[in-house]
Each structure stands twice: as structure tokens, then as C-alpha cells.
PADREN-297306 format. One record per residue: chain; residue number from 1; x, y, z of N, C-alpha, C in turn. Coordinates in Angstrom, 2 decimals, padded with zeros to 5 digits. Layout:
N
NODE chain   n      nX      nY      nZ     caX     caY     caZ      cX      cY      cZ
NODE     A NUM       X       Y       Z       X       Y       Z       X       Y       Z
...
//
This chain:
81
NODE chain   n      nX      nY      nZ     caX     caY     caZ      cX      cY      cZ
NODE     A   1  047.21 -069.42  031.76  046.73 -068.09  032.03  045.24 -068.15  032.37
NODE     A   2  044.82 -067.39  033.37  043.42 -067.38  033.78  042.57 -066.61  032.78
NODE     A   3  041.36 -067.12  032.58  040.40 -066.42  031.73  039.91 -065.18  032.45
NODE     A   4  039.70 -064.12  031.70  039.09 -062.93  032.26  037.60 -063.19  032.45
NODE     A   5  037.05 -062.66  033.53  035.66 -062.91  033.93  034.82 -061.66  033.67
NODE     A   6  033.73 -061.82  032.94  032.83 -060.72  032.63  031.43 -061.05  033.14
NODE     A   7  030.82 -060.08  033.78  029.43 -060.20  034.22  028.57 -059.32  033.33
NODE     A   8  027.58 -059.93  032.68  026.62 -059.20  031.86  025.37 -059.00  032.69
NODE     A   9  024.93 -057.76  032.84  023.71 -057.43  033.56  022.75 -056.80  032.56
NODE     A  10  021.75 -057.58  032.16  020.85 -057.12  031.10  019.52 -057.86  031.23
NODE     A  11  018.42 -057.13  031.10  017.10 -057.71  031.20  016.68 -058.49  029.96
NODE     A  12  017.35 -058.26  028.84  017.03 -058.94  027.58  017.79 -060.27  027.54
NODE     A  13  017.07 -061.36  027.80  017.72 -062.68  027.91  018.36 -063.13  026.61
NODE     A  14  017.71 -062.88  025.48  018.27 -063.30  024.19  019.58 -062.54  023.90
NODE     A  15  019.57 -061.23  024.13  020.77 -060.42  023.91  021.90 -060.87  024.84
NODE     A  16  021.57 -061.12  026.10  022.58 -061.56  027.07  023.22 -062.86  026.64
NODE     A  17  022.40 -063.81  026.21  022.91 -065.12  025.79  023.79 -064.99  024.55
NODE     A  18  023.35 -064.20  023.56  024.16 -064.02  022.35  025.49 -063.34  022.67
NODE     A  19  025.45 -062.34  023.53  026.68 -061.63  023.91  027.61 -062.56  024.68
NODE     A  20  027.06 -063.35  025.59  027.87 -064.31  026.35  028.53 -065.33  025.42
NODE     A  21  027.77 -065.83  024.46  028.32 -066.81  023.51  029.48 -066.20  022.73
NODE     A  22  029.31 -064.96  022.27  030.37 -064.28  021.54  031.62 -064.10  022.40
NODE     A  23  031.43 -063.62  023.62  032.57 -063.39  024.52  033.27 -064.70  024.88
NODE     A  24  032.48 -065.74  025.12  033.08 -067.05  025.46  033.88 -067.60  024.28
NODE     A  25  033.42 -067.32  023.05  034.17 -067.80  021.88  035.52 -067.10  021.75
NODE     A  26  035.69 -065.99  022.46  036.96 -065.26  022.47  037.75 -065.52  023.75
NODE     A  27  037.32 -066.53  024.52  038.10 -066.97  025.66  037.74 -066.37  027.01
NODE     A  28  036.64 -065.65  027.11  036.23 -065.06  028.38  035.31 -066.00  029.14
NODE     A  29  035.35 -065.92  030.45  034.38 -066.60  031.31  033.26 -065.59  031.57
NODE     A  30  032.00 -065.99  031.35  030.89 -065.06  031.42  029.81 -065.56  032.36
NODE     A  31  029.31 -064.65  033.20  028.11 -064.87  034.01  027.07 -063.85  033.56
NODE     A  32  025.80 -064.20  033.75  024.71 -063.32  033.36  023.80 -063.08  034.55
NODE     A  33  023.39 -061.83  034.73  022.36 -061.47  035.71  021.27 -060.73  034.94
NODE     A  34  020.02 -061.09  035.18  018.92 -060.48  034.44  018.19 -059.39  035.23
NODE     A  35  018.62 -059.15  036.47  018.00 -058.08  037.25  019.02 -057.52  038.23
NODE     A  36  018.65 -056.42  038.83  019.57 -055.72  039.73  019.96 -056.49  040.97
NODE     A  37  019.00 -057.19  041.55  019.27 -057.94  042.77  020.28 -059.05  042.49
NODE     A  38  020.07 -059.78  041.40  020.97 -060.85  041.02  022.37 -060.31  040.68
NODE     A  39  022.41 -059.11  040.11  023.71 -058.54  039.73  024.60 -058.27  040.93
NODE     A  40  024.02 -057.81  042.02  024.81 -057.55  043.22  025.36 -058.86  043.78
NODE     A  41  024.55 -059.91  043.76  025.02 -061.22  044.22  026.15 -061.73  043.34
NODE     A  42  025.99 -061.61  042.03  027.00 -062.12  041.10  028.25 -061.25  041.08
NODE     A  43  028.15 -060.01  041.52  029.35 -059.17  041.65  030.28 -059.74  042.72
NODE     A  44  029.73 -060.53  043.63  030.55 -061.17  044.68  031.48 -062.23  044.11
NODE     A  45  031.30 -062.57  042.81  032.22 -063.48  042.13  033.45 -062.72  041.62
NODE     A  46  033.47 -061.40  041.84  034.57 -060.50  041.49  034.97 -060.60  040.02
NODE     A  47  034.05 -060.23  039.14  034.42 -060.21  037.71  035.44 -059.11  037.44
NODE     A  48  036.13 -059.23  036.33  037.07 -058.19  035.91  036.33 -057.01  035.29
NODE     A  49  035.14 -057.29  034.74  034.38 -056.27  034.04  032.89 -056.57  034.19
NODE     A  50  032.09 -055.52  034.36  030.63 -055.65  034.35  030.11 -054.85  033.17
NODE     A  51  029.36 -055.52  032.29  028.64 -054.85  031.21  027.23 -054.64  031.72
NODE     A  52  026.84 -053.41  031.95  025.62 -053.08  032.67  024.61 -052.35  031.80
NODE     A  53  023.43 -052.92  031.70  022.32 -052.30  030.97  021.77 -051.15  031.82
NODE     A  54  021.77 -049.96  031.27  021.28 -048.80  032.00  019.77 -048.84  032.18
NODE     A  55  019.07 -049.49  031.28  017.61 -049.49  031.28  017.09 -050.75  031.98
NODE     A  56  017.40 -050.88  033.25  016.90 -051.98  034.07  015.93 -051.42  035.10
NODE     A  57  015.13 -052.30  035.63  014.31 -051.92  036.79  014.72 -052.84  037.94
NODE     A  58  014.27 -052.56  039.08  014.45 -053.38  040.31  015.88 -053.61  040.76
NODE     A  59  016.74 -052.76  041.03  016.81 -051.31  040.83  017.30 -050.98  039.42
NODE     A  60  017.29 -049.70  039.11  017.73 -049.21  037.80  019.23 -049.41  037.63
NODE     A  61  019.66 -049.46  036.37  021.07 -049.70  036.06  022.02 -048.72  036.73
NODE     A  62  021.67 -047.44  036.73  022.55 -046.45  037.37  022.59 -046.63  038.88
NODE     A  63  021.48 -047.08  039.47  021.47 -047.36  040.91  022.37 -048.56  041.24
NODE     A  64  022.36 -049.56  040.36  023.25 -050.71  040.54  024.70 -050.26  040.48
NODE     A  65  025.01 -049.42  039.51  026.37 -048.90  039.38  026.78 -048.17  040.65
NODE     A  66  025.90 -047.34  041.18  026.19 -046.60  042.41  026.42 -047.54  043.58
NODE     A  67  025.59 -048.58  043.70  025.75 -049.55  044.79  027.10 -050.25  044.71
NODE     A  68  027.49 -050.63  043.51  028.77 -051.31  043.33  029.92 -050.36  043.63
NODE     A  69  029.85 -049.14  043.14  030.91 -048.16  043.37  031.03 -047.77  044.84
NODE     A  70  029.93 -047.79  045.59  029.95 -047.41  047.00  030.38 -048.55  047.91
NODE     A  71  030.56 -049.73  047.38  030.97 -050.89  048.16  032.48 -051.09  047.95
NODE     A  72  033.25 -050.91  049.00  034.71 -051.00  048.89  035.21 -052.32  048.32
NODE     A  73  034.52 -053.41  048.59  034.99 -054.69  048.09  034.83 -054.83  046.58
NODE     A  74  034.01 -054.00  045.96  033.79 -054.06  044.52  034.44 -052.91  043.75
NODE     A  75  035.12 -052.00  044.43  035.63 -050.78  043.78  036.60 -051.05  042.64
NODE     A  76  037.28 -052.18  042.65  038.26 -052.48  041.60  037.61 -052.96  040.31
NODE     A  77  036.32 -053.30  040.33  035.65 -053.85  039.16  035.31 -052.73  038.17
NODE     A  78  035.75 -052.92  036.94  035.42 -051.96  035.88  033.97 -052.17  035.44
NODE     A  79  033.30 -051.06  035.11  031.90 -051.13  034.69  031.75 -050.34  033.39
NODE     A  80  031.10 -050.97  032.41  030.72 -050.28  031.18  029.20 -050.28  031.14
NODE     A  81  028.64 -049.09  031.01  027.17 -048.97  030.97  026.76 -048.77  029.51
//
């Protein structure tokens, strides 16, 4: 069975790493993006879920969510803010 893929988008590197370690210990494949620009690139890996920090800059978390939702190729990806 394939591992589910989660993308964590969070500016706090320590929190991102701890969360990734926890998720990986439960069998998930995890990628991390620390800024908005990187998150759009990593969304091209088609994760099953994006955990998105609302309090980001360059662009803001809600702007990232809007960009992903407005792109037809990413519409199937679930997002938790």
C-alpha cells in the first residue's frame, strides 16, 4: 500500500521538523516548505494533504490557499489551515 503524502507549509522550522517526525512515525511521507513560494513548487508533488500555516509571509497563508484552489491541477488536494 502506498504511503499517504503530506506537505507541511510552516515558517517555524522546529515545529515543522517535529510535526514531520511525528507523522512519519505513523507511516506518512512528509515534505516541508518554509515559505509560500516553495509551497507552490512542492504542491506539484501532489500531496494528499497540505497542512498550511495561516501566519506566513511571502505570500500569506490564505493567499497560498487561494492560489492552490484556483489552480485546476491542485484542486483535489485537501488543505487544513
